[in-house]
C-alpha positions in Angstrom: -2.2 23.4 -20.6 -1.9 21.8 -17.2 1.4 20.2 -16.2 0.9 17.0 -14.1 3.8 15.3 -12.3 3.3 11.6 -12.2 5.5 10.2 -9.4 6.9 6.7 -9.4 9.6 5.3 -7.2 9.3 1.5 -6.7 8.2 -1.5 -8.6 4.5 -1.5 -7.4 4.1 2.0 -8.7 5.0 1.3 -12.3 2.0 -0.9 -13.1 -0.3 1.7 -11.5 1.1 4.8 -13.2 1.6 3.3 -16.7 -2.1 3.3 -17.9 -2.6 6.8 -16.3 0.4 8.3 -17.9 -0.5 6.8 -21.3 -4.0 8.2 -21.0 -2.8 11.6 -20.1 -0.5 11.7 -23.1 -3.5 11.2 -25.3 -5.6 13.9 -23.5 -5.8 17.4 -24.7 -4.9 20.0 -22.2 -2.7 17.8 -20.0 1.1 17.7 -20.1 2.2 14.6 -18.0 5.7 14.6 -16.6 7.0 11.3 -15.5 9.2 11.7 -12.3 11.1 8.6 -11.2 12.6 9.0 -7.7 14.9 6.0 -8.1 13.7 4.3 -4.9 14.0 1.1 -6.9 16.8 1.5 -9.3 18.3 -1.7 -10.6 17.3 -3.4 -13.9 15.2 -6.2 -12.3 13.2 -3.9 -10.1 12.9 -0.9 -12.4 14.2 -0.8 -16.0 12.5 -3.9 -17.3 9.2 -2.8 -16.0 9.4 0.5 -17.9 10.2 -1.3 -21.1 7.4 -4.0 -20.8 4.7 -1.6 -19.6 5.5 0.9 -22.4 6.5 3.7 -20.1 8.8 6.3 -21.7 12.1 7.2 -20.2 11.4 9.3 -17.1 11.4 13.1 -17.8 13.0 13.5 -14.4 15.2 10.9 -12.6 16.3 11.6 -9.1 18.4 8.6 -8.2 17.6 8.6 -4.5 18.4 5.0 -4.0 18.0 2.8 -0.9 18.5 3.5 2.8 16.6 3.4 6.1 13.1 4.8 6.0 14.2 8.1 7.6 17.3 8.4 5.4 15.5 7.6 2.2 12.4 9.8 3.0 14.7 12.7 3.8 16.5 12.5 0.5 13.2 12.2 -1.3 11.8 15.3 0.4 14.9 17.3 -0.6 15.1 16.2 -4.2 11.4 16.2 -5.0 11.1 19.7 -3.5 13.8 21.0 -5.9 12.0 19.8 -9.0 8.6 20.9 -7.9 9.9 24.4 -7.2 11.8 24.5 -10.5 9.0 23.2 -12.7 5.9 24.1 -10.7 3.3 21.5 -11.8 -0.4 22.2 -11.6 -1.0 18.8 -10.0 1.0 16.0 -8.4 -0.3 12.4 -8.9 1.0 9.8 -6.5 0.1 6.1 -6.4 0.2 3.4 -3.8 2.0 3.6 -0.5 5.8 3.6 -0.9 8.1 6.3 0.6 8.1 8.2 -2.6 4.3 8.5 -2.5 4.3 10.1 1.0 7.3 12.4 0.3 5.8 13.7 -2.9 2.5 14.4 -1.1 4.3 16.3 1.7 6.3 18.4 -0.6 3.4 19.3 -2.9 1.1 20.1 0.0 3.7 22.5 1.6 4.2 24.2 -1.8 0.5 24.6 -2.3 0.3 22.2 -5.2 -2.8 20.0 -5.4 -2.2 16.2 -4.8 -4.2 13.3 -6.3 -3.7 9.9 -4.6 -4.5 6.8 -6.6 -5.4 3.8 -4.4 -6.5 6.0 -1.5 -8.2 4.9 1.6 -6.7 1.4 1.9 -6.0 0.4 5.5 -4.5 -2.6 7.2 -5.0 -0.9 10.6 -1.5 -2.1 11.4 0.8 0.8 12.1 3.7 -1.5 12.4 3.7 -1.6 8.6 5.6 1.4 7.2 3.2 1.5 4.2 0.3 2.1 6.6 1.9 5.3 7.8 2.6 6.4 4.2 -1.1 5.7 3.3 -2.5 7.7 6.2 -0.2 10.7 5.7 -0.7 10.8 1.9 -4.5 10.7 2.2 -4.6 13.4 4.8 -2.7 15.7 2.4 -4.5 14.8 -0.9 -7.1 16.9 -2.7 -8.3 14.1 -4.9 -8.8 10.7 -3.4 -9.2 7.9 -6.0 -10.4 4.7 -4.3 -10.3 1.1 -5.7 -12.9 -0.6 -3.4 -15.7 0.4 -1.0 -13.5 0.0 2.1 -11.4 2.9 0.8 -14.3 5.3 0.8 -15.5 4.1 4.2 -12.1 4.5 5.8 -11.6 8.0 4.4 -15.0 9.2 5.6 -14.3 7.8 9.0 -11.0 9.7 9.1 -12.8 13.0 8.2 -12.1 13.3 4.5 -14.6 15.4 2.6 -17.0 13.2 0.6 -16.7 15.4 -2.5 -12.9 14.6 -2.7 -13.5 10.9 -2.8 -14.0 9.2 -6.1 -14.6 5.4 -6.7 -12.7 4.7 -9.9 -11.7 1.1 -9.8 -8.3 -0.4 -9.8 -5.5 0.8 -12.1 -3.4 -2.3 -11.4 -6.1 -4.3 -13.3 -5.9 -1.9 -16.2 -2.2 -3.0 -16.7 -3.0 -6.6 -16.0 -5.8 -6.8 -18.6 -3.9 -4.7 -21.1 -0.9 -7.0 -21.0 -2.4 -10.5 -20.3 -2.3 -11.5 -24.0 1.4 -10.7 -24.2 2.1 -12.5 -21.0 0.6 -15.6 -22.5 3.4 -15.7 -25.0 6.1 -15.7 -22.2 8.4 -18.7 -22.1 8.9 -18.4 -18.4 7.4 -21.8 -17.6 9.4 -23.6 -20.2 12.7 -22.0 -19.0 12.1 -23.1 -15.4 10.7 -26.5 -16.4 7.1 -26.0 -15.1 3.8 -27.4 -16.3 0.7 -25.2 -16.3 -1.4 -25.5 -13.1 1.1 -27.9 -11.6 3.2 -25.6 -9.4 2.9 -23.1 -6.6 4.3 -19.5 -6.8 5.8 -17.7 -3.8 6.7 -14.1 -3.1 8.0 -13.0 0.2 9.6 -9.6 1.2 7.8 -7.9 4.1 10.0 -7.1 7.1 7.4 -8.7 9.4 8.0 -12.0 7.6 11.7 -11.9 6.6 13.4 -9.8 9.3 13.0 -12.5 12.0 15.0 -15.6 12.0 12.3 -17.6 13.8 9.6 -16.3 11.5 11.5 -16.8 8.2 12.5 -20.3 9.3 8.9 -21.1 10.1 7.7 -20.0 6.7 10.5 -21.9 4.9 9.5 -25.0 7.0 6.0 -24.7 5.6 7.4 -24.4 2.0 9.5 -27.5 2.6 6.3 -29.5 3.3 4.4 -28.0 0.3 7.3 -28.7 -2.2 7.0 -32.4 -1.4 3.7 -32.3 -3.1 4.1 -29.7 -5.9 7.1 -27.7 -7.3 7.4 -24.2 -5.9 8.9 -21.4 -7.9 10.2 -18.5 -5.7 11.3 -15.3 -7.5 13.4 -14.1 -4.5 13.4 -10.5 -3.5 17.0 -9.2 -2.8 15.9 -8.4 0.8 14.7 -12.0 1.4 17.9 -13.5 -0.1 20.0 -11.4 2.1 18.1 -12.4 5.3 18.3 -16.1 4.4 22.0 -15.8 4.2 22.2 -13.7 7.3 20.2 -16.1 9.4 22.1 -19.2 8.1 19.1 -20.7 6.4 20.8 -21.5 3.2 21.2 -25.2 4.1 17.5 -25.4 4.8 16.7 -23.9 1.4 19.2 -26.2 -0.3 17.5 -29.2 1.2 14.3 -28.6 -0.8 14.8 -30.3 -4.3 11.5 -28.9 -5.7 11.9 -25.3 -4.4 13.2 -23.2 -7.4 14.8 -20.0 -6.3 14.9 -17.6 -9.3 15.8 -13.9 -9.8 13.1 -11.3 -9.6 11.1 -11.5 -12.9 9.9 -8.8 -15.3 6.2 -7.9 -15.4 5.2 -10.2 -18.3 7.1 -13.2 -17.1 5.8 -12.8 -13.6 2.3 -12.4 -14.8 2.6 -15.6 -16.8 3.9 -17.4 -13.7 1.0 -16.0 -11.6 -1.8 -16.8 -14.1 -0.7 -20.4 -14.6 0.0 -21.3 -10.9 -2.1 -23.7 -8.9 -1.8 -21.5 -5.9 0.1 -18.3 -5.0 1.6 -17.8 -1.5 2.5 -14.1 -0.9 2.8 -11.2 1.5 2.3 -8.7 -1.3 -0.7 -6.4 -1.6 -0.9 -6.1 -5.3 -0.7 -9.8 -5.9 -3.8 -10.3 -3.8 -5.6 -8.1 -6.3 -4.1 -9.7 -9.4 -4.9 -13.2 -8.4 -8.5 -12.3 -7.6 -9.0 -11.0 -11.2 -7.1 -14.0 -12.6 -9.2 -16.5 -10.5 -6.1 -18.0 -9.0 -6.2 -19.1 -5.3 -4.1 -16.7 -3.1 -2.8 -17.6 0.3 -1.6 -14.4 2.1 1.1 -14.8 4.7 -0.2 -11.9 6.8 -2.8 -11.4 9.6 -4.3 -8.4 7.9 -4.9 -6.9 4.5 -5.5 -3.4 3.3 -7.4 -4.9 0.4 -10.3 -6.7 2.2 -12.4 -7.0 -1.0 -9.9 -9.7 -2.2 -11.0 -11.8 0.8 -14.7 -11.0 0.8 -15.2 -11.2 -2.9 -12.0 -12.6 -4.3 -9.8 -15.6 -4.1 -7.6 -14.5 -1.2 -7.3 -16.2 2.2 -5.3 -14.8 5.1 -3.3 -17.3 7.1 -0.7 -15.2 9.0 2.7 -16.9 9.6 1.4 -20.1 11.2 3.0 -22.9 9.2 0.1 -25.3 9.8 -2.4 -22.8 8.4 -0.1 -22.0 5.5 0.3 -25.7 4.6 -3.4 -26.4 5.1 -4.6 -23.5 2.9 -2.1 -24.4 0.2 -3.2 -28.0 0.1 -6.9 -27.0 0.0 -6.1 -24.9 -3.0 -4.1 -27.7 -4.7 -7.0 -30.1 -4.1 -9.5 -27.8 -5.6 -11.2 -26.9 -2.3 -10.8 -23.1 -2.5 -12.7 -19.9 -3.2 -13.8 -19.3 -6.8 -14.2 -15.6 -6.1 -15.5 -12.9 -8.5 -14.1 -9.7 -9.9 -14.9 -6.7 -7.7 -16.9 -3.7 -9.1 -15.1 -1.5 -11.6 -12.0 -3.7 -11.8 -12.7 -3.7 -15.5 -9.6 -2.2 -17.1 -11.0 1.3 -17.4 -9.9 2.9 -14.1 -7.3 5.1 -15.7 -9.9 6.6 -18.0 -12.1 7.6 -15.1 -9.1 9.0 -13.2 -7.9 11.2 -16.1 -11.4 12.4 -16.9 -11.8 13.5 -13.3 -8.4 15.2 -13.3 -9.2 17.0 -16.6 -12.5 18.3 -15.2 -11.1 19.4 -11.8 -7.5 20.7 -12.3 
C-alpha cells in the first residue's frame, strides 16, 4: 500500500484535489491522506467547500493561518515537515500555486519524498506575482508534472524539465465543475439576490496588483460604476478587497452604485450558479478564466497577462488589464453579444483525475 499526502491550503486547491482524492479512495493500493494546512481557514473560504465538494474531514489539519508571505511560508515549512517526518508518505501531491503548494514541495524534496504537481508548467512570466514564484519553485522540485494545456509542457521543457516527467492529463478544475454542474443548477442564489438569468454581470477581484493600490482600485471601481448603469453587477467580495476599499476611503464610491450588489464570498455551488448564468464575468482569478471557457460565458480578465493562455486562444477569455476604458468596452461588447464563442480545450473533459491517479498508481 502506498501512502499519498494530498495537500490543500486555500480555496482554489479544494476544487482541484477533490476529484483526485475521491479517485484515490477507490483505487486499490493507494492510501490517500488529506492534509489541510489551514492557509484559508474560515467557513466561507474553506469549510463550505469541503462539504459541497464531498471532501472528507482532513486527516491532518495544521491551522497555519494568515500572515505575510514569508511568515506564512515559514510556518508552513515547519508544520508540514513535522507531519512528513512522522508519517513518511510515499508521495506528496500538490495542486495549483499557493504558498502551501510550494512549502509542501520544498519539504518533501528535502526529505527525499517524490512530489507530483497538478497544474504544472503554467506561467504568466510576471515574477511580481507571488504565485509565479510558487509555480517555478514547485515545478523545479517535482518528479511528476501534470499539465493542463500545451503551454505547460512547452514552458517546462524550456526550463529544462525531463520530458518523461511531463504528462498532459487535462484540467482537474473541470472535473469538479462538470461533476457538480447539475447540483449548481438547483441553487437559489439568483433568486436570493434578485437576479435574472443572463441579465447581470459577475465580478471577482482580489489580486494585490489590483486592490493594493488606491489609484488602481478606484479606477476599476469607476469602470464598474459605468457598467452597472447598464446591467446589475453582483460582486462576491473577497475579505482582502473589502478591507482595501475601507482603507482607501472608497466606501462612498461603492455606495453610490445602486446596481452594484456586494455580497459575501459564496460557496462552490452558489458561485458556480452565478457564473454559469452571468452575461459576462469580470475577474482577476486564474481558475475562473478556465471555468468560464468551459461554460461558454464571456470572461473579461483584469490583468495584462495570464498563466492560462489557452483560455484566450481557444476559450472565451479577453485580457484588458486595469485600463477602465478597455474594461468597459470589453464588458459592453459581451453584453451586446459581440464576444468570443470559444471552444473547450483538449482533455478538459471531466476525466483528468482518472488519468492522474492511473499515472500515480503505475509510477509510485
